[in-house]
C-alpha positions in Angstrom: -72.6 95.2 92.5 -73.1 98.4 94.5 -73.7 101.6 92.6 -73.2 104.9 94.4 -74.0 107.9 92.3 -73.5 111.2 94.0 -74.4 114.9 93.7 -76.6 115.6 90.7 -77.4 112.7 88.5 -77.7 114.6 85.2 -77.4 113.6 81.5 -73.6 113.3 81.5 -73.6 111.2 84.6 -76.4 109.1 83.3 -74.4 108.3 80.1 -71.4 107.2 82.1 -73.6 105.0 84.4 -75.4 103.5 81.4 -72.1 102.4 79.9 -70.9 101.0 83.2 -74.1 99.1 83.8 -74.3 97.8 80.2 -70.8 96.3 80.6 -71.5 94.8 84.0 -74.8 93.2 82.8 -73.1 91.9 79.7 -70.4 90.3 81.9 -73.1 88.5 83.9 -74.1 90.9 86.8 -77.5 89.8 88.2 -77.6 91.6 91.6 -77.5 95.4 91.9 -77.9 97.7 94.8 -78.1 101.4 94.2 -76.8 103.3 97.3 -78.3 106.7 96.8 -77.1 108.2 100.1 -74.9 110.8 98.2 -77.5 111.6 95.5 -79.2 115.0 95.8 -81.0 115.2 92.5 -81.9 112.8 89.7 -82.9 113.8 86.2 -85.2 111.9 83.8 -82.0 110.6 82.1 -80.9 109.1 85.4 -84.2 107.5 86.0 -84.2 106.1 82.5 -80.8 104.4 83.1 -81.9 102.9 86.3 -85.2 101.7 84.7 -83.3 100.0 81.9 -80.9 98.3 84.3 -83.9 97.0 86.4 -85.5 95.6 83.2 -82.3 93.8 82.1 -81.5 92.4 85.5 -85.1 91.2 86.0 -85.0 89.5 82.5 -82.1 87.5 83.8 -84.1 86.6 87.0 -81.8 88.8 89.1 -82.7 91.4 91.7 -82.2 95.2 92.1 -82.7 97.2 95.2 -82.3 100.9 96.3 -81.0 102.0 99.6 -80.6 105.2 101.6 -82.5 107.8 99.5 -82.9 111.4 100.5 -86.5 112.6 100.7 -86.3 114.7 97.5 -84.9 111.8 95.5 -87.5 109.4 97.0 -90.2 111.8 95.9 -89.0 111.6 92.3 -88.9 107.8 92.4 -92.4 107.7 94.0 -93.9 110.0 91.4 -92.3 108.0 88.6 -93.8 104.7 89.9 -90.5 103.0 90.6 -91.5 101.5 93.8 -93.8 99.1 92.0 -90.6 97.8 90.2 -87.9 97.9 92.9 -87.6 97.6 96.7 -86.3 100.4 98.9 -84.2 99.8 102.0 -83.0 102.1 104.8 -79.4 100.8 104.5 -77.1 99.1 102.0 -76.6 96.1 104.3 -80.3 95.2 104.4 -80.6 95.6 100.6 -77.6 93.3 100.0 -79.0 90.7 102.4 -82.4 90.6 100.5 -80.9 90.7 97.0 -78.5 87.9 97.9 -81.2 85.8 99.5 -83.6 86.1 96.6 -81.1 85.0 93.9 -79.3 82.3 95.8 
């Protein structure tokens, strides 16, 4: 599953994404790639949603990756310690290759 949030990832957007991810994981999703190429800002609510998704996918022995972050968003992820939990890639194709290899 590829997730592409855009613009400002605020509380309202986080609530919508949380519901989407909860449903996808409940239906058996074990591979996620967050394409953040269109994301300009992420709030703590957005980070929390991504963190919960990482935890649930990893509990199921799945994989999550992030691709194409802008520098400002990368800085928020780095300051939050996310790179110890998730791998970052320059493009979605590379992220998909690695996520698919690891879980197959």
